[in-house]
N, C-alpha and C positions, 0 to 999 in steps of 0.2 A: 440744415440745408443740404448737407452731404447726402443724407438718405433720400431727399427729394430728387436729386439729380442722378442718383444711382440707377433709377429705373426710367429716367427721362428718355422718351422717344418721340416719334412723330405724333402718336396718339395723345401722349401726355401734354405735348406742346399745344395741341388742339384744345385740350381741357383748360389749360392755363389761359388760352386766348379768350375764353369766355369772360375772364375778368380783366381783359385788356383795357388800357387807356385808349380812348378814341376821340374823335373830333367833337363829340357831343357831351363829354363828361366834365367840361369846364376846365380841364388841364391842357396846357400847351395848345391853346386855341389858335395860335399863330401858325401851327404846323398843318400842312396839307397832307392828311393821312392817306388820301386816295391817290397820291402821285405815283406810288409804286405798286405794281401788281405781281411782280415775280417773287417767288418764295426766297427766303434767305434772311441773313442778319445784315442790318444796315446801320451806319453811323448817321445819326440825325441830330438836329438842333441848330440854333443860331451860330454856334461855334464853327460849323462847317461852311459858313458863308451864305447859307440859303435857308429859307423857312420851309422849303420843300424837302421831302425825302427823295433824294436823287438816285437814279440807277447806278451812277458812278460811285456811290458810297457803299455799295454792297461789299461785304467782307468775303475773303477767299478762304478755302479750307486750310486749316493750319497744319504745319509739319512739325512733328516731334523730333527735335534734333537728336535725341537719344537713340531713336530707332531709325531715323532718316525716312520715316513714312508718314503719310497723312494720318492724323489722329481724329477719330470720330468725336464730335463735340468740341473741337478746337477750331478757332477761326482767327484770322489775322487781317490787318489793314494798315497801310501807310496812308496818312491823310493829314493835311494842314488844318490845325485847330486854332481859332482865335482866342487869345488870352482873355479871361474874365467873362467869357460867354458860355452859356449852357450847352451841353450835348449829352447824349445817351445812346444806347443801342436799341434798335427795334427788330424784333423777329416777326417776319411776315410769312404766313402760311395760309393759302387759300383765302386771302383777303382778310384774315384775322391777324391782328397785330398785338404783340406783347412787348412791353417796355422792359429793358434790361439795363441795370446800372449797378453802381457800387459807391460806397463812401470811400473815395480814394484818399489814401494817406501815404506819406513817404515811407518807403520800406528800405531800411539800411541793409546792405548785403552782409550776412554773418561772416565774420573772419575765422570762425572755428569750425566751419562746415565745408568740406572739400567739394560738395555738390555745387557750391556757388563760386568755385574757383575762377571761372572765366566771365564773371558777371560785372556789370557796371556798379559803381559805388552805391547807387540808389535808384529806385524806380517808384512810380506811383502804383499802388496796389490796393485792392479792396475785395471783400467777399461779395459774391454776386447776390443782387436783390432783383426781384421781378414785380411787375404789376404797377398799379397806379401810384403807390406810395414810394416806389424806387426813386432815390434822390437823383436830381440832375447832377452831372459831373462838370468840372471846370479845370482848366489848366491856367497857371499864372501868367504865362507868356505865350505869344503867338509863335508857332513853329511847326515843323513836320514831326508827327508823332507816329510811333509804331504801337498799334493797339492789339493786344492779345486777349481773346476771350476763351476760357475753357469752362464748359458747363459740367465738367467731371462726370461725363455720361457713363464712364466705366466704373466710377466709384473707387478709383485706385489711387487717388491723391490723399496724402495724409492730412492731419488736422491743420498743419501749417499751410497747406495748399487749399484743397477743396475747390469748389466752383468759384471762379474769380475773374476779375478784369485787371489787366496789367497795362500800364502806359509807360513807354520809353521815349524820351526826347531823342529823335533821330535827325535833328536839324544839322548836326555837325558831321555830315558824311565825309569820309576820308578813304584812303587807299592803304592796303596792307599787302606786302608781297615782296617781289624781287627788289623793288626800289628802296626798301627800308628794312630788309631782313625780317619781315613780318612784324614790324613795329606799326606806327600809325603816322600818316601824313595827311594833314588837313587841307582843305581847299584853299587855293590862293588865287584871287582874294577870297576872304571869308564871306560866306553868304549871310546877309543881314536882313533880307526881306523874303517873306514866304507867302506863296499863293498856290492854291490848287490848280491854277491855270498854267503854272510852270515855274520850275526852279532849276538852275544849272550850277553844278559844282565843277570847278576847273582845276586840273593838276598838270602843270607844265614841266617838261624836262625830266620825266620819270623813266629810269632805266629798267627795262624788262629783259628777262632771259628765259630760262627753261621752266621755272616754277610758275610764272605768271603772277596773278594778283587777285584780290577781291576788293569790293567796296565794303566798307564797314561804318557803322554809326559811332564808333569810338574805339578806344584801345582795349576792346574786350570782344568776346565772340558770341555770347548767348545770354538769355534771361532764364533763370531757373524758377519754376513755378511751385516747387515743393521741396521740403528739407531732404527727402530721400533721393532727390535728383532723378525721378522717374520721367518727368516731363520738362522739356526745355524748348524755348523758342530761339531760333537762330537770328543773330543781329547782323549778319553779313550777307552780301549778294555776290554770287559767283557767276559762272558760265550760265547763260540763258536766264540770269537773275534767280537762279536756284542756289541753295547754300552748299551743295555737295562739291562741285568741281571748280578749280581755279579758272580764271579767264586767261587764255594764252596770249602771248605776244603775236598779233595777227600777221606781221610781216617779219617774224624772226627777231632775234636779239637786237636791241637798239634802244634809242632814246625816243620817248613818246610824249605827245600831248594828249591828255585824256580828259574827256568830259562825261559827266553823269547828269542826266536830265530827268526830272520828275514832272509828270502831268497826270492829275487824278483821272483814273479810268476804272471801269468795272473789270472784274476777273483777276487772274493771277498777277504776280508782281511784274512780270515782263510786259504787261499791258500798260502799267503806270510808269515804268522806268525804261530809258534808252541810254545808249552810250556811244561815244566815238573814240577810236584809237587812231592817232595820226603819227606815224613814225617820221621823226625829223632828222634822224641820223642812225646809221648802222653802228653797232657796238664793235669795238676792236676785238679781234679774236685773241683769246688768252694764250699765253705761251707756257703757262704752268698750271697744274691742277693738283689738288691735295685731297686726301680723304681723312676724315676725323670721326671718332665715335667712341663708344665705351671701350672697345678693344684696340682702338687706334688713337693713342694720345690721351685717352680718358677725357675726351671732350675739351682738351686744353690746347688751343693753337700755340705753336712755337715749342711744343714739347717733343721729346725724342720719338715718341710713338707715332707721330703724324706720318702718313704715307704720301710720298710724292709719286704721282702716276707717271709712267712712261708716256711720252707723246708719240704720235704715230709719224714715222718718216714720210715726207712728201704730202702729208695731210695736215694743214694748219688748223689749229683749233680742235684737234681730235686726240683722245687719250684712251688708254686701255690698261686695266689692272687685273691681276689674278691674286686672290687671297683666300684664306680659310675663314669662313664666317660661321657664326652660331646663329641659329634661328632665334628671332626675338631681340637680338642685340642690334639696335639701330645705328645708322651712320649717315653722314652727309658728305658733300664735296664743297670745295671752295677754290677759287682761282688765286687766292692769297693765303698766306700762312703767317698772320700777324696776331700777336696776343690780344685777346678780347675783341677782335675785329670780325664780326659775323656779316658784314655788309655784302660780301660776295658769296655767301654760303647758299647751297641749294640741295634739294633732295632728288627730285625727278626733273625731267625735261618736258617740253610740251608733248612730245611723242615718246612714250615709254613702251618697252616691250611688255606684253600682257602679263608676264609673270613677275613684274616688279610690283611690290606691295609696300605699304607704309604702316607704321605703328600709330598709336594715338597721338604722338607728339610730332607727327609729320616726318619722321626719319625713315630712310629706306631699311627694309628688312628682307632677308632671303627666305625662301620657302622651307629650307631644311639645312641642318648642319652640313658643311662640306666645302669643297673648293668651288668657287664661282668666278667667272670672268665677266667683267663689266666694261662695256665700250661706251664712251661719251663722245658724241659728235655735235659740237657747238654750232657749226654752220647749218646743219640739218635739224638742230634742236631735238636730237634723239638720244635715248639711253637704252642700252640693251643689256640684259642679264641672261647669262647662259651657264649651264653646268660645264665645268672645265673639262676640256679634252686636250691632251698633250700629244705631240707627235714630232718625229724627226724627218728631215728631208735632206737632199744633197748627197755628197760623197759617202757619208757614213751609212747610207742605205744599201750600198753595194750595187746600185743600178748605174749603168753606163749612159754617157751622153746626156742630151737634154731631158731624157725621160726621168732622170733623178729628181728633177724639179716639179714634176707633175704631182699634184696633190693626191691623185688616186694611187700613186706609188709611195706616198708617205707611210711611215711605220708608226702606228699608234703606240703610245706608252700606257702606263697604268696609273690610275688615280686612287689614292687612299683617302677617302673622305672622313675617316675616323681620326687618323693622325695628321691630316692636312698636308700630305706630301704627294709628289708625282714623280714617277721614274720612267726613264727611257733607256733603251738598250741599242747600242750600235751594232749594225749587221755587218759592217766592214770597216777596215782601217780608213781613216780620213777625217776631214773637218766635220765637226758635229754642228748641225744646224737644227735648233730646237724652237718650237713655237707652241702657243696655245691658240686654239681656234677663237676667233672674235668676230665682230661685225665688219672687220676690215680684211685686206689681203693678209696672207699668212705672215709675211715678213714685217708687217706693221706691229706684230707682237712677238718679235723674235728675241731670244736671250741665250746666253751661254754661261758656263762656269768662267769665272774671271781668273782662275789659276791660283787663287789665294783663299779658296773656300767660300767665296761669295758669288752673287749672280750679277752678270753684266747685261743690262737691257739695251737694245739698239736705240730705243727712244730716249735714253738717258745718257748715252755715251757720245762723246765727240772726240775725234782724233786730234793729235797735236797740230799746231799751226804749220809745222814743217812737213806734215804728212802729204803724200802725193795727191790725195783727194780733199785737201783742206778747203777747197772752194765749195765742197758739198759736206762740210763737217757736221751739219745737223742731220744729214741723211746717210752718212757713210755706213758701209757694212762693218760688222764687228770683226775684230782680229780673229784669225783662224784659231780654233781649239781642237787639236788633233787627238783622236782616240784610236784604240785598236778594236778589232772585231770582238764583240762580247762585252765591251765596257758598259757598265751601268752608271747612270748619273741620277741621283735623287735630289729633287729640288724641294726645299721648304720655303715657300714664298713669304710666309709671315716672319720667319727668322732671317730671311735673306741669305740662305746658305745653299750651296751646291756641293754635294758629296760625290766624288768620282771614285768608282771602284774599277780599276783597270785589271 
């Protein structure tokens, strides 16, 4: 069969159609073969709820999750099938119809093959058969099913794959994302009746933030069609009901009631599915933010290497951090730092700067080794990544009056992206005011030597209660750190040190 479909094209399908089953050959005499005139693959049979081949039952072009592109000869369809009743696929081309089917058997996901790592425990699967003798297919119970047809037109699937039909029970739609740290939350109440005229899944009280969410048919992501993992069908629905992007929180971070509705229609998935997002409450802005990763706590919350981000003075829910990152080493953020608690972890926000990228596990990665500054704005649901620029302003610039605070008069320092340090040099005696450029005003990411070899961040420092500005203790300026002209200060942000050379 593999060799047959290796060369299968429009002409070959026309040849096959000469041996098609039709309304005069004694088979499937209850089917109205003339009901469909448009070319394409259709799901047909009594299991669809109709003896006619309906236009709503046409399959859409399939997307190979591996390449994220449409795959020639791959087709997909979500459709309700009635248990115990027959169905099959029909290919219609220029009025000629060919029956496609398979002897469906339960396929257990191999535990020793990484290509099947994100698969359900089992699916129904069978090698493709065509023509009058192709067996009718059945499912045991009524439900919504995701049908995947791959005719192996490119001939690139191995012997364990090949031309085939795969069925996945998609009745148990749920949500995965911010609300459950990409676990799985089923509909409440559970859906127990299924009809192509309409199904609604309900998810109440779901907390969404910057990562958003996806709808999924279970606690897995895809169905693998071959042992080599060359072709996979996605089992989740994201933005615009495509698998690629997450669905954002429409009104910002908050608590949402979500519904997903299915009603059988022709065309792409967005024609059959619709959704509603209703925010019932705004989320409280976080007062703390942490960074975790391979280089920051070894992915272990509560460990010594976890980074607490400075918050931005006068901007609630905003945080900024400068660190040395290695390209390819992923990291995430969380508003809590509790052992084994990933419920508040996230990678991006709804609006990321264009240079933020993610690895295969959904972690943030930087474009290249070096010092990078990351700004997180929860109210605006943004995250910004920029190459670190360090500078000094104020009295140590040697500029008089108010001009010393103008950013055009700030004196840039040097950044060492190999050793992960940054150095500034004072131009005059006086208080040293140092900052790294971020998505916020300069003083939102201000820091100084603490006089003991460490770094004091304005966003992490509060004065004593008896200080004169104690009423503004979360936003107070840092204590003065005086230097003389020519003094050099080298900051190692990962080590948390500030070396002063006067």
